[in-house]
N, CA, C and O of each residue as an XYZ file, in Angstrom:
476
protein
N       0.830     -1.188      0.000
C       0.000      0.000      0.000
C       0.868      1.243      0.000
O       1.902      1.303      0.665
N       0.430      2.221     -0.752
C       1.230      3.436     -0.816
C       0.881      4.362      0.339
O      -0.234      4.338      0.861
N       1.851      5.173      0.728
C       1.656      6.105      1.839
C       0.754      7.257      1.447
O       0.668      7.639      0.280
N       0.093      7.794      2.439
C      -0.752      8.971      2.237
C       0.141     10.198      2.377
O       0.856     10.330      3.370
N       0.110     11.106      1.388
C       0.928     12.320      1.489
C       0.515     13.152      2.704
O      -0.655     13.172      3.086
N       1.472     13.825      3.294
C       1.177     14.685      4.434
C       0.449     15.943      3.970
O       0.417     16.256      2.780
N      -0.127     16.649      4.920
C      -0.801     17.912      4.610
C       0.195     18.883      3.972
O      -0.141     19.569      3.007
N       1.399     18.942      4.498
C       2.414     19.863      3.951
C       2.780     19.499      2.520
O       2.959     20.383      1.682
N       2.893     18.206      2.232
C       3.193     17.770      0.863
C       2.065     18.165     -0.080
O       2.315     18.628     -1.193
N       0.834     17.983      0.360
C      -0.330     18.353     -0.464
C      -0.329     19.858     -0.710
O      -0.614     20.303     -1.822
N      -0.011     20.646      0.316
C       0.060     22.108      0.159
C       1.106     22.483     -0.880
O       0.838     23.275     -1.783
N       2.305     21.908     -0.748
C       3.384     22.232     -1.684
C       2.995     21.882     -3.118
O       3.235     22.661     -4.040
N       2.396     20.715     -3.300
C       1.977     20.302     -4.644
C       0.894     21.231     -5.192
O       0.893     21.572     -6.375
N      -0.021     21.633     -4.320
C      -1.101     22.523     -4.745
C      -0.544     23.867     -5.180
O      -0.917     24.383     -6.233
N       0.336     24.431     -4.389
C       0.962     25.720     -4.735
C       1.742     25.583     -6.043
O       1.670     26.459     -6.905
N       2.481     24.495     -6.192
C       3.243     24.258     -7.421
C       2.304     24.197     -8.623
O       2.567     24.825     -9.648
N       1.220     23.450     -8.503
C       0.255     23.339     -9.604
C      -0.373     24.687     -9.933
O      -0.534     25.037    -11.102
N      -0.727     25.440     -8.894
C      -1.339     26.753     -9.119
C      -0.351     27.706     -9.786
O      -0.735     28.479    -10.664
N       0.910     27.658     -9.380
C       1.917     28.520    -10.007
C       2.082     28.149    -11.477
O       2.209     29.026    -12.331
N       2.079     26.852    -11.769
C       2.191     26.413    -13.163
C       0.995     26.884    -13.992
O       1.138     27.192    -15.176
N      -0.180     26.937    -13.368
C      -1.388     27.395    -14.058
C      -1.499     28.918    -14.088
O      -2.336     29.470    -14.802
N      -0.650     29.595    -13.310
C      -0.694     31.054    -13.247
C      -1.840     31.579    -12.396
O      -2.297     32.703    -12.601
N      -2.310     30.776    -11.440
C      -3.455     31.178    -10.623
C      -3.100     31.378     -9.145
O      -3.976     31.701     -8.343
N      -1.842     31.192     -8.778
C      -1.458     31.278     -7.365
C      -1.331     32.733     -6.912
O      -0.775     33.581     -7.611
N      -1.865     32.989     -5.719
C      -1.652     34.255     -5.012
C      -1.430     33.894     -3.547
O      -2.064     32.976     -3.025
N      -0.545     34.606     -2.899
C      -0.228     34.316     -1.500
C      -1.473     34.453     -0.617
O      -1.567     33.806      0.426
N      -2.411     35.279     -1.026
C      -3.639     35.477     -0.261
C      -4.499     34.202     -0.196
O      -5.395     34.096      0.642
N      -4.219     33.241     -1.083
C      -4.978     31.984     -1.088
C      -4.474     30.992     -0.040
O      -5.033     29.903      0.085
N      -3.445     31.342      0.705
C      -2.844     30.398      1.656
C      -3.840     29.762      2.626
O      -3.775     28.551      2.835
N      -4.756     30.520      3.225
C      -5.692     29.873      4.150
C      -6.576     28.815      3.470
O      -6.796     27.744      4.035
N      -7.074     29.101      2.285
C      -7.933     28.119      1.619
C      -7.100     26.941      1.109
O      -7.587     25.811      1.063
N      -5.853     27.200      0.727
C      -4.971     26.100      0.320
C      -4.743     25.171      1.505
O      -4.723     23.951      1.341
N      -4.571     25.735      2.690
C      -4.385     24.912      3.898
C      -5.614     24.048      4.164
O      -5.488     22.856      4.443
N      -6.808     24.647      4.078
C      -8.040     23.872      4.299
C      -8.209     22.802      3.227
O      -8.630     21.681      3.514
N      -7.880     23.158      1.997
C      -7.956     22.196      0.899
C      -7.015     21.016      1.173
O      -7.413     19.859      1.029
N      -5.782     21.305      1.563
C      -4.798     20.251      1.830
C      -5.255     19.348      2.978
O      -5.111     18.128      2.910
N      -5.800     19.948      4.020
C      -6.313     19.151      5.143
C      -7.462     18.257      4.702
O      -7.565     17.111      5.141
N      -8.323     18.772      3.839
C      -9.469     18.000      3.366
C      -9.011     16.865      2.457
O      -9.553     15.763      2.533
N      -8.026     17.112      1.602
C      -7.472     16.052      0.753
C      -6.874     14.963      1.633
O      -7.084     13.774      1.389
N      -6.132     15.368      2.651
C      -5.523     14.394      3.558
C      -6.597     13.545      4.256
O      -6.481     12.322      4.330
N      -7.638     14.209      4.763
C      -8.730     13.477      5.420
C      -9.389     12.501      4.455
O      -9.665     11.355      4.812
N      -9.640     12.955      3.232
C     -10.261     12.094      2.228
C      -9.380     10.871      1.968
O      -9.871      9.742      1.953
N      -8.089     11.093      1.766
C      -7.168      9.980      1.502
C      -7.146      8.983      2.657
O      -7.158      7.771      2.443
N      -7.114      9.506      3.884
C      -7.085      8.633      5.062
C      -8.371      7.802      5.162
O      -8.318      6.591      5.379
N      -9.517      8.456      5.005
C     -10.786      7.731      5.088
C     -10.955      6.750      3.937
O     -11.503      5.663      4.118
N     -10.485      7.131      2.756
C     -10.585      6.215      1.623
C      -9.734      4.976      1.875
O     -10.131      3.867      1.516
N      -8.572      5.154      2.487
C      -7.717      4.008      2.851
C      -8.460      3.080      3.809
O      -8.419      1.859      3.658
N      -9.140      3.668      4.798
C      -9.917      2.845      5.746
C     -11.071      2.136      5.035
O     -11.393      0.991      5.354
N     -11.686      2.817      4.075
C     -12.764      2.222      3.292
C     -12.235      1.024      2.499
O     -12.892     -0.014      2.419
N     -11.056      1.176      1.920
C     -10.411      0.051      1.215
C     -10.172     -1.114      2.163
O     -10.444     -2.267      1.827
N      -9.660     -0.802      3.352
C      -9.340     -1.844      4.331
C     -10.584     -2.558      4.841
O     -10.493     -3.682      5.334
N     -11.747     -1.918      4.727
C     -13.002     -2.550      5.150
C     -13.605     -3.382      4.016
O     -14.746     -3.836      4.107
N     -12.819     -3.580      2.939
C     -13.312     -4.286      1.753
C     -14.497     -3.574      1.135
O     -15.409     -4.212      0.609
N     -14.486     -2.254      1.198
C     -15.490     -1.404      0.555
C     -16.916     -1.709      1.027
O     -17.843     -1.828      0.226
N     -17.061     -1.832      2.340
C     -18.392     -2.038      2.917
C     -19.196     -0.759      2.708
O     -18.829      0.303      3.210
N     -20.297     -0.867      1.962
C     -21.088      0.290      1.590
C     -22.303      0.463      2.493
O     -22.759      1.586      2.709
N     -22.823     -0.620      3.012
C     -24.014     -0.563      3.856
C     -23.733     -1.216      5.207
O     -22.905     -2.119      5.324
N     -24.444     -0.734      6.216
C     -24.354     -1.316      7.552
C     -25.767     -1.605      8.048
O     -26.732     -0.960      7.638
N     -25.863     -2.574      8.927
C     -27.170     -2.936      9.482
C     -27.615     -1.887     10.491
O     -26.803     -1.304     11.209
N     -28.928     -1.661     10.527
C     -29.502     -0.757     11.523
C     -30.147     -1.597     12.612
O     -30.301     -2.809     12.461
N     -30.519     -0.960     13.693
C     -31.157     -1.672     14.794
C     -32.537     -2.204     14.439
O     -33.043     -3.105     15.108
N     -33.145     -1.667     13.410
C     -34.507     -2.059     13.028
C     -34.487     -3.079     11.889
O     -35.388     -3.082     11.050
N     -33.499     -3.921     11.851
C     -33.379     -4.973     10.831
C     -33.285     -4.426      9.418
O     -33.650     -5.115      8.465
N     -32.815     -3.235      9.271
C     -32.651     -2.647      7.944
C     -31.190     -2.380      7.660
O     -30.307     -2.795      8.410
N     -30.952     -1.688      6.575
C     -29.587     -1.290      6.237
C     -29.572      0.193      5.900
O     -30.573      0.770      5.476
N     -28.426      0.776      6.098
C     -28.252      2.178      5.722
C     -26.844      2.342      5.175
O     -25.997      1.459      5.310
N     -26.620      3.477      4.565
C     -25.315      3.779      4.010
C     -24.287      3.811      5.137
O     -24.540      4.354      6.212
N     -23.156      3.235      4.877
C     -22.066      3.232      5.835
C     -21.658      4.671      6.159
O     -21.596      5.508      5.259
N     -21.380      4.969      7.426
C     -20.957      6.329      7.782
C     -19.709      6.783      7.020
O     -19.588      7.960      6.679
N     -18.793      5.869      6.755
C     -17.577      6.261      6.037
C     -17.901      6.645      4.593
O     -17.261      7.536      4.035
N     -18.882      5.985      3.986
C     -19.291      6.327      2.620
C     -19.923      7.717      2.610
O     -19.622      8.528      1.734
N     -20.785      7.992      3.564
C     -21.421      9.314      3.646
C     -20.367     10.401      3.851
O     -20.447     11.466      3.239
N     -19.398     10.142      4.693
C     -18.338     11.121      4.940
C     -17.493     11.340      3.695
O     -17.155     12.476      3.364
N     -17.150     10.259      3.004
C     -16.383     10.386      1.765
C     -17.141     11.216      0.725
O     -16.544     12.036      0.029
N     -18.452     11.001      0.622
C     -19.261     11.776     -0.313
C     -19.219     13.267      0.025
O     -19.073     14.109     -0.861
N     -19.348     13.581      1.306
C     -19.289     14.991      1.736
C     -17.915     15.605      1.480
O     -17.811     16.750      1.040
N     -16.874     14.844      1.757
C     -15.527     15.349      1.514
C     -15.299     15.570      0.020
O     -14.651     16.542     -0.370
N     -15.822     14.682     -0.811
C     -15.699     14.852     -2.266
C     -16.347     16.158     -2.720
O     -15.787     16.889     -3.537
N     -17.529     16.441     -2.184
C     -18.217     17.696     -2.526
C     -17.397     18.901     -2.062
O     -17.250     19.881     -2.793
N     -16.866     18.818     -0.840
C     -16.039     19.908     -0.326
C     -14.805     20.114     -1.200
O     -14.436     21.249     -1.501
N     -14.170     19.022     -1.605
C     -12.973     19.124     -2.438
C     -13.291     19.776     -3.785
O     -12.513     20.585     -4.290
N     -14.429     19.421     -4.356
C     -14.823     20.028     -5.623
C     -14.998     21.537     -5.457
O     -14.596     22.310     -6.327
N     -15.591     21.950     -4.353
C     -15.766     23.382     -4.091
C     -14.416     24.072     -3.945
O     -14.193     25.127     -4.539
N     -13.510     23.483     -3.157
C     -12.176     24.071     -2.998
C     -11.449     24.138     -4.338
O     -10.816     25.146     -4.651
N     -11.535     23.066     -5.132
C     -10.856     23.043     -6.424
C     -11.413     24.120     -7.354
O     -10.668     24.727     -8.123
N     -12.716     24.353     -7.280
C     -13.305     25.442     -8.071
C     -12.733     26.784     -7.634
O     -12.326     27.589     -8.473
N     -12.699     27.029     -6.334
C     -12.218     28.311     -5.813
C     -10.743     28.552     -6.133
O     -10.323     29.683     -6.378
N      -9.968     27.464     -6.126
C      -8.535     27.582     -6.367
C      -8.178     27.428     -7.846
O      -7.002     27.422     -8.209
N      -9.197     27.303     -8.695
C      -9.009     27.153    -10.145
C      -8.133     25.949    -10.479
O      -7.228     26.032    -11.309
N      -8.420     24.835     -9.818
C      -7.622     23.623    -10.003
C      -8.291     22.578    -10.891
O      -7.782     21.466    -11.031
N      -9.409     22.922    -11.482
C     -10.029     21.968    -12.402
C     -10.284     22.673    -13.734
O     -10.376     23.899    -13.783
N     -10.397     21.903    -14.801
C     -10.525     22.525    -16.127
C     -11.708     23.480    -16.266
O     -11.579     24.531    -16.894
N     -12.854     23.132    -15.693
C     -14.032     23.981    -15.853
C     -13.846     25.337    -15.175
O     -14.113     26.374    -15.783
N     -13.396     25.337    -13.934
C     -13.220     26.611    -13.236
C     -12.123     27.446    -13.893
O     -12.225     28.671    -13.955
N     -11.088     26.791    -14.377
C     -10.007     27.510    -15.047
C     -10.518     28.131    -16.345
O     -10.186     29.273    -16.663
N     -11.322     27.379    -17.090
C     -11.900     27.886    -18.337
C     -12.832     29.058    -18.048
O     -12.803     30.071    -18.746
N     -13.662     28.910    -17.007
C     -14.585     29.990    -16.648
C     -13.837     31.262    -16.276
O     -14.271     32.360    -16.625
N     -12.720     31.125    -15.573
C     -11.951     32.310    -15.180
C     -11.286     32.949    -16.389
O     -11.109     34.167    -16.417
N     -10.915     32.157    -17.387
C     -10.308     32.692    -18.606
C     -11.317     33.487    -19.426
O     -10.942     34.405    -20.155
N     -12.593     33.138    -19.307
C     -13.625     33.826    -20.066
C     -13.970     35.191    -19.495
O     -14.582     36.007    -20.184
N     -13.590     35.456    -18.249
C     -13.847     36.753    -17.628
C     -12.752     37.716    -18.053
O     -11.579     37.348    -18.124
N     -13.134     38.916    -18.326
C     -12.126     39.915    -18.692
C     -11.858     40.804    -17.491
O     -12.779     41.219    -16.786
N     -10.587     41.087    -17.273
C     -10.206     41.952    -16.151
C     -10.518     43.414    -16.446
O     -10.591     44.229    -15.526
N     -10.703     43.752    -17.719
C     -10.949     45.140    -18.086
C     -12.379     45.573    -17.820
O     -12.643     46.766    -17.669
N     -13.293     44.642    -17.762
C     -14.698     44.994    -17.569
C     -14.972     45.232    -16.087
O     -14.640     44.386    -15.256
N     -15.572     46.371    -15.745
C     -15.857     46.643    -14.333
C     -16.932     45.701    -13.792
O     -17.772     45.197    -14.537
N     -16.886     45.478    -12.499
C     -17.884     44.625    -11.862
C     -19.246     45.300    -11.894
O     -19.353     46.494    -12.171
N     -20.279     44.530    -11.610
C     -21.635     45.075    -11.576
C     -21.729     46.181    -10.527
O     -22.411     47.184    -10.738
N     -21.049     46.000     -9.406
C     -21.063     47.004     -8.346
C     -20.392     48.299     -8.815
O     -20.884     49.395     -8.548
N     -19.258     48.156     -9.520
C     -18.562     49.341    -10.027
C     -19.421     50.067    -11.050
O     -19.456     51.297    -11.073
N     -20.117     49.312    -11.898
C     -21.025     49.930    -12.873
C     -22.128     50.709    -12.154
O     -22.478     51.817    -12.560
N     -22.673     50.124    -11.085
C     -23.719     50.792    -10.310
C     -23.193     52.098     -9.728
O     -23.846     53.136     -9.835
N     -22.020     52.049     -9.116
C     -21.441     53.255     -8.522
C     -21.219     54.332     -9.574
O     -21.507     55.506     -9.341
N     -20.706     53.928    -10.730
C     -20.460     54.892    -11.807
C     -21.744     55.517    -12.315
O     -21.777     56.711    -12.613
N     -22.806     54.723    -12.417
C     -24.074     55.251    -12.925
C     -24.776     56.153    -11.913
O     -25.599     56.989    -12.287
N     -24.449     55.980    -10.627
C     -25.094     56.810     -9.599
C     -24.279     58.052     -9.267
O     -24.680     58.853     -8.423
N     -23.141     58.212     -9.924
C     -22.327     59.405     -9.724
C     -21.454     59.349     -8.495
O     -20.885     60.367     -8.102
N     -21.329     58.173     -7.866
C     -20.475     58.040     -6.679
C     -19.065     57.696     -7.132
O     -18.872     56.788     -7.941
N     -18.065     58.430     -6.605
C     -16.672     58.158     -6.979
C     -15.972     57.374     -5.917
O     -14.792     57.054     -6.061
């Protein structure tokens, strides 16, 4: 089994990838840290899920079955990771969307201020 990268390793790789994409700013450090922690948690839980032979359902007290807690947690972490990746422009769609925005066009708020005569 391969080792799970540390949070610091994930951070370094993320910063490296963002710099290569031209999207890194030092101000993103807090969200990069949360992203790295979430990736680490996901990797750790996924390893435990593998070790459980991918048990997807567990028995309930009422003779029924429900989704395994680890599966539910993995699903939530996946959603969180997708959100972080969007914010950090680490996936093709978010990167493409950011390329379509022009920096020269003022924001809607700036347009409002200009139209109301506020400087």
